[in-house]
N, C-alpha and C positions, 0 to 999 in steps of 0.2 A: 430613585434612590438619592437621598440627600448626601452631600459631601461630608467627609469627616470633620472638616473645619466648621461647616455650618452646624453640625451636631454639637461641637464644642461651644459654639456661640450660644446655642439653646441651653446647654447645661449651665454655663455661667449665668445666663439670664434668669433661669429658674432658681438658681441658688440665691442670687441677689433679690429676686422677687420674694422669696421666703424670708430672707434675713430682714429686709426692709419693710416687710409687712409688720414686723414687730417694732423695729426702731422708728419707722415713720409714724406709726400710730402713737407711740410714746412721745415723740418730739412734738406732735401736734397738740398733745394734751398738757405738756409741762407747764405752760404759762397759766393754765386754768386749774389743772388737777393739783399741782404743788405750788399754789400761788402764795402760800405763807412766807413772808419775808423775801419774796422773789426767789425762792429756793429752786424752782423748776427752771426759770430762765438762767439763773446762775450756773446750774449744772450744764445747760447747753453751751454757755459761754466757756466753761472749763473744757468741755469736749473739743471745741474748735481751737481753743488755745493749745491744747495738747496735740491736736492734729498739726498745728504750725510747727511745734517742736519736733514731732516725729518726721515731718516732711523734710527737715533739715539734714537728716542722715539715715533714717531707717529704711526707706524704700529701696535704694540701690543695694544696701547691705543684705536685706532679707531676700530680695528677688534674685540676686546673683548667687546667694548661698543655698536658698531653699527651692528656687524656681518659682514661677508664677503660681502654679497649682497649690503648693503647700503654703505659700505666703497667704493666699486667699483663705485657706482653711484656718490657719493660725489666727489671722486677723478677724475672721468671723467669730471665733471664740471670745475675742475681746468685746464684740458687740453684745453677745449673749450675757456677759457679766453685767452690763448696764441694765438689762431687763431684770436680772436677779436683784440688783440694788433697789429697783422700784417696788419690790415686794414689801419692804419696810422703809419707805422713803424718809430720809433725814439727812442732815449735813454729813454725818459720818458714814452713810452708805452711798448716797448719790455722788458726792464729790470724788471719792476714790475710784468708783466704777466709771465715772466720767473720764477720769485721767486714763484709765486702762483702755476704754473705748477709743479715746483720742489717739493714743499711741498706736492702735491697730488701724485707725481710719485711713491714714495716708498710704501705708503699704497695701491695704486692701484695694483702694481705687487705682493706685499706680500699677499694681499687678494686673488688675482687670484690664486697664487701658493698654498695657504692654501686650497682654495676651491677645486681645482683639486686633491690635495692630499687626502682630506677627501672623495671626491666622489670616487676616485680610491680605497681607503680602504674599503668603504662601498660595492662597487660592487665586489671587490675581496672576501669579506666575504660571500656575497650572492652566488657567483659562485664557491667558494672553490678554488680560484686561488691564486697565489702568489701576494701579494700587490704590490711589485716593478714592476712586469710585467704589471699590469693594469695601474699603475701610469705612466709608460713609454709610454704606448699606448695612454693614455689621453693627455699627454704633446705633443706627436707626432701629434695627431689630432688637438690640439689647435694651434700649430705652423704651421701646414699645412694651416689652414684657416687664421691665423693671418698674416703670412709672405706674403700672397698674397696681403695684404694692400699696399705693396710697388708697386705692379703692378698698382692698381687702382688709388692710389694717384699720382703717377708719370705720368700715362697716362693722367690724368686730366690736369696736369701742361703742358705737352708737347703739347697736342692738343690745349689748350687755348693760350699758348704763341706762338705756331706755326702760329697763325693768324696774328701775328705782321709782317708787310711787311717791317719794317725798320731794320731787323736783319742784322748786318754788316758782310761782308766777313772777314775771318781771314787773316791778313797780314803775309807775310813770316817772317818778323822780329819777330813777336810774336811766331810763331811756333817753332822758335829756342830756346825759353825760356820755352817751355812746358816740363813737365816730370821732371825727376831728373837730366837732363843735366845742367839745370841752378838752381840757388838757389830756385826759385819759389816764392819769396816774392815780386817781382816787376812786376807781370803780370798786364798789362794795364786793367783798369776798364772802358776804353772808347770804346773798340772795342767789344771783345767777350762777356763781361759781361754788355753790355748796358742794362739798366733796361727796361723791356717791358712797353708798354703804361699803364698808371695808371688804365684805365678802365678795362683792362685785368687782372691786379693784383686784383682789387676789385671783379671781377667775380670769379676768382679762390678762393680767401680767403672766399668769401661769400658761395661758394659751400662747402668748408672745414668746415665752421661753421655749415652748415646744416647737414652734415653727422656726426659731433660730437654730436649734439643734438639728432640725431636719435639713436646713440649708447646708450645714457643715457636712452631713452625711451624703447629700446629693453630690456635692463637688468632690469630696474625697473618693467616692465610688465610681463616678461616671466621667470625670473630666480627664482628658489625655494630658500627659506631662510633656508638652511639645518642645519645651526648652531644656530637656534633661541633659542633652549632650553639652549645651552651652554652660549649664550650671556646673556639671562635673568638670569641664575644662577650666572654669573660673576657680573652683576649689583646688584644682591641681596646680594652677599657676596664679596664686593669690596676688592681687595688687596690694600695695601698701594701704593700710587702714585709712590714712589721711587722704589718699587719692579717692577712695570710695566715699569717705565721709564728706568730702568737699565737692562731690560731683554736682549736687544740687546748686551750690553757690557758683561754681565755675560757669554754669550755663547763663548766669545773670550778666555775663560779659556780652552776650548777644543782645543787640539793641531791639531785636524783634520781640524777645521775651519781655523786656522792660516795657515796651509799648503796649503789650497785651495785658499788663497788670490791671488797668482800670476795667477792662472787659471781664477779666477773671474775678476781680473783687466784686464787681456788680452782681455776678452770679450768686455770691454769698449774701449780699445785701437783699436782693429780691426774694430769695428763698426764706431768709430769716424773717422778713417782714410778713410774709403770708403765714408762716408757722407761728410766729410769736405775737405779732401785732393784730393782724386781721382776725385771727381766731379769738383773741381776747377782747379787743376793743370794739369789734363789730358783731361777731357771731355770739360769743358767750354773753356779752353785755346785753344784747337785744333779744336773743332767742333762748339762751341757756346752753350749758356745757354738752347736753345730749345732742345738740345740733352740729357740734364741731366735726364729728365724724362724717355726717352726711355732706356737709359743705366741702370738706377736704376730699371726699370721694369724687365730687364733681371736678375738682382740680386734677386728681389722679387720672380719671378717665380721659379728660381732655388732653392731658400731658402724654398719656400712653398712645392714644390714637394719632396725635400730631407728631410724635417722635417717629412713628413708623412711616407716616406720609412724608415728612420733611426729609427723612433719611434717604428716601428714594427720589424725592423731588429735587434734591440739591444738585444732582448731575445735570439737570436741565436748566435750573434757574441760577445756579451758583450760590455761594455762601452769602455774598453781599446783600442780595435781594431779601433773603430770609432774615438776616440779622436786622435789616431795616424794618421789616415787618414786625419782628419781636419788639424793637425799640418803640415803634408807633403804638403797638398794643399796650405796652407798659406805660408809656407816656399818657395815653388816654385813661387808663385805669387810675393812675396817680392823681390826675386832675379830677376825675370823678369822685375818688375817695376823699379828696379835700373838701368837696361841697356836699356830698351825700350825707343825709342824716338817717341812720339805720332805724327801722321800725318794723315790728313783726308783720304789719299789714303789707309790707313790700317784700314778701318772702322770696319771690323769684329773683330779685336783685341780688340777694345774698349769694346766689349760685352763679350769676352772670360774671361777677368779678373773678372768682377762682377759675372759671372756665377760660376766660381770656388770658388770665395769668398762666394757666397751664399750657395754653398754646404757645405763649411767648417763652416759657421756661423750656419747653420741648426743643425750641430752636437754640436757645442759649446752651443747653446741655449737649445736644447732638453735634452741633456745628463747632463749638469751642473745643470739645474733646477731639473731634476729627482734625481740626486745624492744628492742634498741638502735635498730633501724630504725624501729620504731613510736613510740618515745618522743621521738626527735630527727629528725623528717622534714625539717626545714629546715637541719639541720647534720649531714648524713649523714657527710661526709668527716671532720669533726672528731670526731664521735661514735665512728666505727669506729676512728679513730686512737687515741682514748682506750681503746677496748676492747683493742686490740693492746698498748698501752703497759702497762696494768695487768695484763693476762694475762702479758705477757713479764716483768714484775717478779716475778710468782709463779714463773715458770721460773727466773729468775736467782737468787732467794733459795734455791730448792730445790736447784739444781745447785751453788750456792756452798757450802752446808753439807754437801753430799753426801760430801765426802772427810774430814770430821772429826767428824761427829755419828754416834752409834750409831743403827742402824736402828730400834730401839724408840722413840727420841726423835723420829725423823722421822715415824713413824706417829702419835705423839701430837700433833705440830705439824699434820699433815694433818687430824687429827680436830678440833683446835681451830678451824682456819680453816673447816672444814665447819659446825661449830656456829654460828660467827659469821655465816656465810652464811644459815643457816636463820633467824636472828634478824632480819637486816637486809633480806633480799629481800622478805618479805611487806609491809613498809612501803611500798615502791615500788608493788607490785602492788595494794595496797588503794587507794592514792592514784589510780592509773590507772583503777581500777574506778569510783571515785567521780567522778573528773574526767578523762574520756577525752581524750587528746591529739588535737586535730583533724588529719586528714590534710592533707598539703600539697596545694595546688591542682593537680589533675591536668593542667590546661591547660599547665603549665610543662613537662610531659614529652611533649606531643605534638610530633611532628616538624614541621619547617618546612613540608613538603609537605602534611601533613594540615591544618595551620592555614590555609594558603592555600586549600585546597579548601573548608573550612568557610566562609571569607569569601566565596568565589565563589558558593557555594550560597545565600548570604543577599542577593546583589545583585539588585535588582529591575529596574533599567534601567541600561544603560551606553552612553554616547555615544562613538562613535569619534572620535579626534582626527586 
């Protein structure tokens, strides 16, 4: 029999798998599918700018008033709206739905991280284990299931768009401009990035809307509301609005959080590069848009498997060794992408880079999320809101310069942020090693029923009234 907490981790994971099957597939296609006037990349930039705004105040307010479960459900509805906007993509449909998605993005991820941290602490208390080990394991399981969404979302897009018989061959002139050899800003949108037939686009987006709605139903029906008592207590004893509103910013007084900003922002930089630059300047440019899904499937499969492995491996190797491995993998890929000249004859190489990138991203995601939960156990909502805010800032900056900086310079910026991360992260890890953060009192996570049962077991004599 699996524990109730493990069941809840699986429900959250399946819900996110379904939701991001849709969003992940759309994100990978934006720079190629909606390439006109940079509309697709602009919508992604707006999404992450909105996430920054929502990170400033929404997560603590929503989580403490609605609880983690219903915050997740409400935020998922915001993601579905973006899929609806892609039915008829234009500035007046994509930008407003991008704002809506962004406002729901930070509460969604903060609620998920808070939920997994609470579940891990509860289970660790029951089994007499170290809280950080169970939290690491739960995040590993979550990202194992969640990251496979890149496989299914991109498989859908490649299979559906592969039915288009009008996909053009790549001319030799265009192949010479692929990769970092050329600036990468003048790739023709008339050949490789030819928009598929509208009927196929509607079929794909309609499927994405369906799996998004399914995600909401799964979480609403099967996820336990484990923080119901805490939520009710908060509503009964409301803190001043300013206190809740400023919770995210108050945590910036902690030097550890400030030192983790480069690591957190790098997560946004590296994900945006693969989704926005690699798919357009390497895959779509040299192979065609119908290959984007297959290449990103390789990234998703690698990410999923490695998330599960590293989530369990962390207890034996520690976070530092894994972070170093991720940094080395990304460093090698960046150097390789600077010198590689993509050509259809080197088909296997197009899949090697996303496979290595997926392995590295699995480490960045599982270990950074777990690290935030371990360092700030008493301020989980505000901590994870900060995580989303700084990660989203990395996305915004990367997508913002996407349309006017040459690809070579984008790779140099990515490399610079990676090196800064390698310098700052060990400082926090060394301090945590010397001065471990005490875990939060697990009693606060026991349910009301369990607490009452413990009290009853300690009663020696009771007089009937």
